[in-house]
Each structure stands twice: as C-alpha cells, then as structure tokens.
N, C-alpha and C positions, 0 to 999 in steps of 0.2 A: 468651550465647556471644559473645565479643568477638574480632574479627580483629586480630591483631597485625601488626607490620611484616614478620615472616617469612612469614606467610601471603600477604601482598600481593606480596612479592618472588617467592614460589613461583608464584603465578598469573601474574605477568608473564612469568616464565621459561617456563612451559608455553605461554602464548600465542605467544611468539616461536618456540618449538620447532615448535608445530603449524602456524602460518601463515607463518613466515618473515618476515624484516624487510622484504622487498620488497612483500608484499601488504598489510601493516598500513596504510601511508599511503593506499593506494587504498580500503581498507575505510572508513577514517575520513572520506575525502572523500565517499564515497557516503552515509555516515550523516549528515554535516553537510548535504548537499544535500537529503536526505529530510526532515530537521528543518526546514530553511528553507522547503521547499515546504508542509509541514504547517502551520507558523505562518502562511504567506501565505494558505492556504485558510481557516484559522480566522478571520482578520481580515476577509476579504471577506464582503459581505452575501450572503445566499442569494438566488439568482435565482428569480423566480416561475416556476412550472411551468405551461405552457399546457395547459388541459384539452382533451382530444380528444373529439369527438362520438362517441357509440357507433356501432360499425360496423353498417351495415344488412345484414340477411341477404338474400341473393339467392335468390329463389324461382324454381325452374326451371319454366317453362311446360310443362304436359303436353299432348302432342298426341294427338288421338284417331286411332287407326289403324282403317281399314275393311277 
C-alpha cells in the first residue's frame, strides 16, 4: 500500500483543521525540545549509583510490668 500525494495533502488538511494553525508551531517546538533533550541524555555517560547500606531494623525494648 503506497501513499500518494493526495493522501499526504488530506492528512495535512485534517491536522490543520483539528489543531489550527496557531497550535502547530508550539507543538513542533515542544517536539524539537524533547528530541534535543533525549539526544543529550543519550550522549552523557551514566552516573554511578551509590549503594546504600541495608536499613537496620529497630527492635523495641520490652519492659516487664509488675
């Protein structure tokens, strides 16, 4: 199944109708920002995770009642 030029034009027209021409630039800016952040995070080396000591259990002292 191949998409022709008319299918692409139809999709573009539907997107313009649904979102309006004012919201599309803002959406593209957000997508571009997300892609840049994703690429930046991939390039950074992973930071070593500090191992925590296991938590000690607190034992309640029992008092003898007389």
